[in-house]
Backbone bond lengths (Angstrom), bond angles and torsions (degrees), N, CA, C in turn:
res aa  C-N    CA-C-N  psi(-1)  N-CA   C-N-CA  omega(-1)  CA-C   N-CA-C  phi
1 X - - - 1.449 - - 1.524 108.45 -
2 X 1.304 116.58 134.65 1.461 121.52 -179.86 1.523 110.23 -74.51
3 X 1.318 115.12 144.96 1.463 118.25 178.20 1.524 109.16 -79.14
4 X 1.336 116.67 152.62 1.470 119.25 -178.82 1.528 111.05 -69.10
5 X 1.332 115.34 155.02 1.460 120.30 177.73 1.521 109.86 -67.16
6 X 1.319 115.69 150.55 1.457 121.81 177.18 1.524 108.75 -64.95
7 X 1.323 115.88 131.06 1.464 120.31 -179.03 1.531 111.88 -79.61
8 X 1.316 117.52 -11.57 1.466 120.61 -179.45 1.526 110.10 -71.91
9 X 1.322 115.76 146.00 1.455 121.29 176.99 1.525 108.92 -64.76
10 X 1.305 116.67 140.68 1.458 120.73 178.33 1.527 109.66 -125.57
11 X 1.333 115.49 156.59 1.460 122.19 173.36 1.520 107.48 -130.61
12 X 1.308 116.85 157.68 1.453 121.06 179.55 1.526 109.71 -87.68
13 X 1.315 116.10 137.45 1.460 123.45 178.59 1.525 107.29 -133.23
14 X 1.311 116.57 130.67 1.460 120.55 -179.42 1.527 109.10 -102.97
15 X 1.326 116.11 129.04 1.464 122.45 179.22 1.522 109.11 -120.38
16 X 1.313 115.90 147.36 1.460 121.29 173.04 1.517 107.90 -111.98
17 X 1.326 116.13 140.15 1.454 120.53 -179.52 1.527 109.10 -146.79
18 X 1.306 115.93 177.35 1.458 120.59 179.08 1.528 109.99 -81.22
19 X 1.319 116.73 159.01 1.470 119.44 175.79 1.537 111.97 -59.52
20 X 1.322 116.29 -32.67 1.469 119.67 -179.97 1.529 111.80 -65.42
21 X 1.329 116.61 -41.43 1.467 120.29 178.92 1.529 109.56 -66.98
22 X 1.329 117.00 -42.38 1.470 119.87 178.03 1.523 110.32 -60.38
23 X 1.316 117.31 -42.84 1.468 121.16 179.21 1.529 110.53 -61.72
24 X 1.324 116.98 -43.02 1.462 120.68 178.81 1.525 110.79 -63.12
25 X 1.335 117.32 -42.26 1.466 120.62 177.68 1.523 110.76 -61.78
26 X 1.324 117.14 -39.71 1.461 120.73 177.56 1.526 111.12 -65.03
27 X 1.322 116.77 -41.26 1.468 120.55 178.25 1.530 110.95 -63.74
28 X 1.330 116.43 -41.83 1.458 119.78 178.91 1.530 111.89 -65.64
29 X 1.311 116.88 -29.58 1.464 119.72 -178.73 1.530 112.58 -77.62
30 X 1.322 117.83 -14.85 1.469 120.54 -178.54 1.520 112.76 -59.11
31 X 1.310 117.30 -35.76 1.467 120.29 -179.74 1.520 111.79 -76.90
32 X 1.335 116.67 -20.39 1.455 120.71 -176.39 1.509 113.15 82.58
33 X 1.331 117.49 -6.47 1.465 120.98 -177.94 1.525 111.13 -67.26
34 X 1.324 117.03 -40.06 1.466 121.01 -178.00 1.520 113.08 -99.56
35 X 1.290 118.61 -1.31 1.457 120.84 -179.91 1.514 110.67 145.46
36 X 1.317 115.11 173.69 1.464 120.58 -177.13 1.526 112.78 -90.07
37 X 1.326 116.88 -17.57 1.467 120.59 -178.45 1.530 108.48 -154.48
38 X 1.333 116.03 177.68 1.464 120.70 -175.79 1.527 111.90 -60.18
39 X 1.324 117.27 -41.31 1.466 120.40 -177.84 1.532 111.39 -65.97
40 X 1.324 116.68 -45.64 1.463 120.03 179.60 1.530 110.83 -65.60
41 X 1.327 116.95 -37.96 1.460 121.17 177.52 1.525 110.16 -63.34
42 X 1.325 117.64 -41.06 1.466 121.37 178.24 1.526 110.62 -61.84
43 X 1.322 117.51 -42.35 1.469 121.27 179.09 1.528 110.50 -61.88
44 X 1.315 116.88 -45.41 1.470 120.87 -178.41 1.527 110.56 -64.65
45 X 1.332 117.38 -45.52 1.467 120.37 179.99 1.525 111.69 -65.63
46 X 1.323 117.46 -39.86 1.464 121.36 178.22 1.527 110.37 -64.28
47 X 1.317 117.00 -42.97 1.460 121.63 178.45 1.528 111.09 -62.11
48 X 1.334 116.57 -43.78 1.468 120.26 178.10 1.524 111.33 -61.22
49 X 1.322 117.02 -43.15 1.471 120.70 -179.27 1.524 111.08 -65.38
50 X 1.331 117.28 -41.13 1.468 120.28 177.61 1.526 110.25 -61.78
51 X 1.319 117.41 -42.39 1.479 120.66 178.21 1.523 111.09 -63.30
52 X 1.338 116.95 -38.42 1.471 120.57 176.08 1.524 110.38 -61.53
53 X 1.331 117.00 -44.92 1.465 120.91 179.35 1.527 111.48 -64.44
54 X 1.324 117.33 -37.55 1.463 120.84 177.10 1.523 110.88 -66.24
55 X 1.312 116.98 -38.63 1.467 121.19 -178.81 1.522 111.61 -65.24
56 X 1.335 116.96 -29.78 1.464 120.75 -179.92 1.528 112.40 -97.18
57 X 1.329 116.77 3.74 1.459 120.57 178.57 1.515 114.51 79.84
58 X 1.323 117.77 10.49 1.455 121.18 -178.95 1.528 112.76 -87.90
59 X 1.315 117.21 -7.67 1.472 122.45 176.34 1.520 107.28 -139.34
60 X 1.319 117.64 148.93 1.460 119.26 -179.60 1.528 111.43 -65.01
61 X 1.316 115.09 147.91 1.461 120.87 177.57 1.520 109.26 -68.75
62 X 1.322 116.94 154.75 1.469 118.41 178.88 1.516 111.18 -63.79
63 X 1.316 115.43 147.68 1.467 121.18 177.56 1.513 107.74 -102.67
64 X 1.306 115.65 124.25 1.460 120.39 179.28 1.509 109.38 -111.71
65 X 1.317 115.82 147.49 1.456 120.03 174.16 1.512 107.88 -76.09
66 X 1.307 116.13 126.86 1.456 121.20 -178.98 1.520 107.89 -97.37
67 X 1.315 115.08 126.03 1.457 119.57 175.42 1.513 107.89 -109.58
68 X 1.302 115.12 143.09 1.456 120.08 -177.51 1.518 109.06 -73.51
69 X 1.303 116.09 130.52 1.458 122.17 176.82 1.517 107.16 -103.76
70 X 1.315 114.99 122.10 1.453 119.17 -178.48 1.516 109.62 -89.89
71 X 1.294 115.18 138.96 1.453 122.46 178.74 1.525 108.37 -80.36
72 X 1.331 117.47 134.33 1.460 120.83 178.54 1.515 112.49 -59.27
73 X 1.356 117.76 -28.85 1.453 121.51 -179.73 1.537 110.75 -63.66
74 X 1.329 117.23 -28.27 1.461 121.65 -179.16 1.527 111.87 -68.93
75 X 1.325 116.72 -20.33 1.464 120.50 -173.67 1.523 113.03 -110.32
76 X 1.306 118.60 4.90 1.460 120.54 179.45 1.517 110.71 -80.37
77 X 1.327 115.21 139.84 1.472 119.91 176.21 1.518 109.87 -77.60
78 X 1.321 117.18 137.85 1.471 120.68 -179.81 1.495 110.50 -91.75
């Protein structure tokens, strides 16, 4: 069964790399563990590295939009 698409908004980013790096990304994608193709594998590896940097404080933590959650007790009639 295919996994659902990511609900997060995405944008396209173009990267240039060496033929050797592209070949390695293609080899890593053969197992399907890191992605279905070189581009998807690059996204997964880049995301993992960013999370590693965030965990060690070398990159800023993600910023999330905070929405106010109202407590049901606030809306009950007395």
